N, C-alpha and C positions, 0 to 999 in steps of 0.2 A: 418384380412386376410380371415377368414372363411366366414364372411358375404359377402365380395366382391366376393369371389370365387363362392358362391352359386348364387349370382346375375348374375355372368358371365355365369353359366350353364343355368339359366332361360332365359337370353337374347339370348342364342344360341338355344333356343327351347327345352331344356331338362326339364323334370319334376323333381322338387325339392320337396321332401317329408319330413314331420316332423318326420315320423317314418317309418322304412322299412316294406315292405310287399312282397307278392309273385312276384311283378313286379320289385323289386329293383335290379339294376345292381351294384351300388357302395355304400358303406358305408364309410363316412369320420369319422375318430376318431382323437383324439389329445393326445399327450404325451409331457412330459417335457424333454428338453435336459439334459442329464447327470444324469437323475434319472431312476431307473429300475422299470418298471411297472410290477405288479404282473400279471401273465398270466391269473388268474381268473377274472381280470378286463379288459383284452385286447379284443377288438372287434373281432380280428381274430379268437379267440377261443370260444367266448360266444355269438356272435350275432345271430347265427342260433337258438340256444336254447332259448335265451332270448326273441326273437321276433317270435318264433314258425314258422320259415321259412322252406320251403321244399327244398330250394336250398341254396347255399353259395355265397352271393354276394362278389365282390372284395372289400377288405378292404384296404383303403389308410389312413395312419396316418400322420397328419400334426404335425411337430415338429418345434418350433421356437428357434432361437439362435441369440445372439447379434453378430455383426461383430467381435468384439474384442475376444469373446470367441471362435468363429468359427476359426479365424486365430491362436489363441493360441493353440487350440487342434490340428490343422494341424501341427503347429511348433513342438508341443510335439511329435507327431508321426514321424515327419521327424527326430528328434534327436534320438528317440528310435529305429527307423529302421536302423540307421547308427551306433548304439552303438555295439561294438564287444568286448566280446561276448554279446548277447542280455540280458537285465535285465528283468526278468518276472515282476518285480514290476512296470516297466514302462507301463505295459499293464493291470494293476489291476484296474478295474472300478466296481462301484456298479452293482450287478446283474449278473456279469460274473462268469463262472465256473473257478476254479483254473487253468485248462489246456487251457483256452481260449486264452492265450497269443500266443500259437503255431499257432492258426488259424489267429489271427490278424497279426502276423509276416509274415506268408506265403502270406496273402492277400496284406499286405503292400509292401512286396518285389515284388509281382506280379504287382500291379497297383498303387503303390505310397501311400502317406499318406491319400489321399482322400478315397481310398478303405478300408483302415483300419478303418477310421472314419465311413464310411458307414456301415460296419459290426457291429461296436459298437452301432450306433444309432438304427439299425434294431433289435439288440439283446435286448437293453434296452427298446425299444418301443414295443417289441413283435409283430412286424409287418414286413412283407416282403417288401411291397410297402410303401415307405415313401417319403413325400415331405418335405425336410429340408428348412425352410424359414429363410434367413439371414436378420436381420434388427433390428432396435430399435422400434420407434413408428410406422414405416411403413416399408414394405419389400423393400430390395435392390436387392435381387436375390433369386432364389429357385433352389434346386437340386433334381432331381428325381431318387430315388434309387429303384432297383428291385433285383430279385433273382440272376441274372447273373452278378451283380456288375456294372451295368451302372450308370452313374451320369450326364446325360445331364443337361444343365443349362438354366433357364428362367430368362431373364434380366428384372428388374422392372423399368428401366429408363422411359419407357412409360407405366404408370399403366394400361391403357386399353389393350394395346398389351400384357402386362404381364399376365393378367388373361385369355385372349383369348388363349395364348400359353399353359397355364396350362390345360385349358379345352380341347384343341385339343390333348394334350399328354395323358390325362386321357381317352378320348374317343377312341383314337387309341389303347391304351392298352386293353380296355375292349371289343372293337368291333371285336376281333378275338377270336379264341378258340384253346385249346390244341388239338393236333392230336395224342393222346396216347391211344386211345381205340382200341387196336390191336385185330385182330380176327384170330384164328388158324383154319386151314383146318382140316377136319376129317382124311385125309390120312397122314401117317407119312413116313418119309424116312427110309428105312432099315438101321440098324446099320452098316451092312457090306459096304453099299454104302458110308456112311459118312466116315468110316475108310479108304476107298480107295481114298478119295479126298485129293488133295495137299493143298487146300486153308486153312483149319483150322490151319495147322502148319505154313503156310505162314503168316496168320494173327497174330499168336503168335510172330513170329519173327518181323513182322512189328511193333507191339506194343512196343517191346523192343527197336528197332532201333529209332522209333519216340520219345519214352520216353527219350532216351539218348540225343536227340537233343532238348529236353525241349519243345515239342509240347503240353504236357499235364500239367495241373495244379492239385494241390492236391484237394481231395474231401473236401467239406465243410460239416462237420457233426454238426447238430444243437446241439446235446448233448455235444459237446466239447465247445460250446459257453455259454450255459445256460441250466438249468434243467427245462424242461417243460414237465410234464407227459402226457399232451394231444396232443403232437405235431403230432402224427400220424393221428389225426382226421382233422388237419388243413393244414398241409404241410408235404412233404416227410421229413423223419428224416435226410436224407443226400442229397446233391446235387452233383452228379457226373459230372465232367466237360469233355466234349469231346465225340466224337463218330467217328468210322471209319468203312468202309465197302468196300468190293471188290466183283466183279462179278465172279462167278464160271461158266465156260463154260460147265462143265459136266452136272450140274443140271439146268443150265439156271436160276439162282437165285442169289440174293445178300446175301452174308454172312456178318453180321453186329454184332457189339458189343451190349450187352444187356444193359438195363437201369440200372442206378446206384441208382435210387430213392428208390428201395426196399432193396438193400444190397450194401455194398461197392464194387466197381469194380475199381481196379487199372489198368487203360488202358495201362500202361507200362509193366504189368506183367499178361497178361490174360491167361486163360486156355480154353479148348474147351467148358467148361460149361459157359463161358462168351460170347459165340457166339450164334446167332440166324439166322435162314434162312428166308429171306423176299422174297416173291414171287409176291407181288403187293401191291396196295393201295385199301382200301375199296371204294365202289362206292360212298358213302356219304362223303369220304375224312376224316373221323374222326380218322383214324388210318391205320396201315399197315395190310396186309394179310401175315400171317406167316405159316410155315409148320414145325412141330416138328420132332425130330429125335428119333427113338427108343433107349432106354437105355442111354439117356443123359439128364441132367438137361436142361429144356426148359423154361428159363425165357424170358419175353417179350423183344423185342429190344428197343433201345433208341427211343424217339419220333422223333429224327432227321432222322430215317430210312424212314419216309414218304417223307421228302424233297429229300432224296437221290434216292428214287425210282421215284419221280415225275420229277427230274432233267433230266432223260433220255428221257422223252416224246417228247420234240420239237427237239431232236438231232437225227442225223442219226445213223444207225448201220453199222458195217463193217464186213468183212469176214476174219476170221483168216485162214492163209495159212499154208504152210508146216513148217514155223518157230515155230509153236505151237503144243503141244501134242494133242490138240483137235481142229478139224476144225469146221467151222460153223459160223453163224451170232451172233454177240455180240454187245452190246451198244458201242459207240465210247469211252465212259468213262470206264476205267477199275476200278479205285479205287477212293474213296472219303473220305475226312478227314474234320471233323467239329471240330474245336478247339477254345478254349477261349484264343487265342493268336492273335497278329496282324502280318501281313507281313509288316516289316519295310522298306524293299527295295527289288527290283527284277531286273533281267537283261531282258529287253524286247526282246532280241534276242532268249531267251529260254523259257520265261514265259509270259503269257498273263494275264492282269488284266481286269475283266469285272465288273465294278461298278454296284451296285444295283441302281434302279431308285431313283431320287432325294428325293422323299417323304420319303423313308426309312432312309435317312440321317438326315432329319429334325424332323421326328416323329417316334421314334424307336419302333420296335416290339421286342418281346423277344423270348427266346428259345422254340422250340417245338410247335410253333403256326402255324395255317394255313396261316396266312399272311406272316410269314417268309418263309415258304415253297414256296409260290407263288412268292415272291420277288426273292428268290434264283433261282427258275426255269426260271424266266424271264431274269435274269442276264446271266446265262450260255447259254440260247438260243441265245444270241447275240454274243457268242464267235466265232471268225473267225477261230481259229484253230480247234475247235470242229465241226463246220459246214463244214469245209474243211479238212478232216482227213489227207490229204497230207501235210498240213502246218507243218514245221519242229519243231514248239514249242510243247512240250510234257506236260506241266503243265499249268493249268489255275486256277485262284483264284478270289474270291470276298471277300471284307471286310464287316463284319456285324457290323455297327456302334454301339458302346456301348457294344458289345457282343464278337466278335471274328472274325474268318475267316473260309471260306470253300475252300479247295484246292482239285483239281482233277487231275488225270494223265491219259494219253492215254496208249494204248497197245504198249509197246516197246519190240521188240524181245530180248530174252536173259536176261530178268529181271523178278524178282518176284514182287508181289504186293507191291506198295509203294516205291520200290527201287529207281525209278526215282525221287520221291520227296525228299527222304533223301540224295540221291547223289547230287541233285541240291543245297541242303543246304550246303553240304560239299564243293561243288565247288564255292560257293559264288553267285550262281544265285538267291538264295532265302535267305532272312534274317528274322528271327523270333524274335519278341520282345513282351514284356508284356504289355506295355501301349497301350490301345485300343482306337481308335478315338471315340468321343462321339457325333459327328455330321458331318457336311461337311468336306471333306478331299480331298487331291490331292497328286499325286506323281510327283515330279519335278526332272529333270535330274541332276546328279552329274557330276563332271569333267570327270569321267571314263565311262559315259554313263549309269550308274546304276540309276534307278528311285527310289527316296527316299520319304517316307511318310512324308507329312506335315499335321498333324492332327489338328482338333479342339478338345481339351481335355475336355472342359467344365469348366476348372479352369482358371481364369484370375487374 
């Protein structure tokens, strides 16, 4: 598999090196299925030091498994996830921490047995990006795992197409960059001004309302899965899922939730210290421009804040009238919600779906990248209800294949931020589900006119 894969990269015009150097973009490693690799031997943690590199290449670990063992492990998780009450012994595997069963349970309930298996393989291989190859003497299929829990599938029925598909997926993942290098302005907002704003309290209420409707998933904490002392040098110690933000017309800025990579942030129970003020995007696109508040903890916003600011660029502005406490021009989008849930169904009379371009469905990009921000911006730029503010639909969404969804709402008089979204859920205009499409998807009409998701899950 490795030899053929490297030949595939060379045939596509890429440089294949015997040893990494300052120009290396990707390091491939290997690990055994079902065995726990010591972190001191894992390329994710030692490659930079071992090869005296000034940068950290993307590490992708290849793991092989027989079809029988692959299916047996999925069947095992299927039974374990449906056992009530859950038995922690069903989630006891080599190399996992005693409390790891809680994370595997939550991930399995969220995304099915394949997601529990994904987290197990990543933990044992000590690698975030894993290609799980299913086969005996030759590959039958491969699954691509990443931090957000995606698992798109490469089919090996046609061997040449199989390796080409893997090469394209790897190149897609590596040829974008994170947009989390946020920069703070020198000037701070006065504490008195912050205290007079309605938005911070509205954001706290919105977090609770959205949390009750299961928009947010639990934080994945690396330390709950396995003990890796050097984790801080290689990957964030926790992965906080979801981000939401709303426009404040008083300060003409976006108030967004902070990143959860540095400390746990429960999006369903936020405080004012879990909020950041975003005023723009850096000219080089590498992060957001933020402005701190006097007398408040000022952690950086989520990387999704870049996509949320960029989203407004191609869209019109509107003028708030007498129905609002503050008059003036504002973006047509009031509130934005990035979640690791899928929209399973929607009422097209009230909600608009704006799919991302086809390439994003075939070759997935991940959370917090410039490519994702560009794809989301392009999708919402095509929205009819946003380009024509008089359109009666008030909510628009796009599905992020393998990842989640982004939902936005317009300004509806008499409502608080995100109220339209949660009321649409209560009214049945929006249905949220946990299984996220891993590739091409479509919404087909039901008998009652509701459009329901028909996804490609990656599992056959």
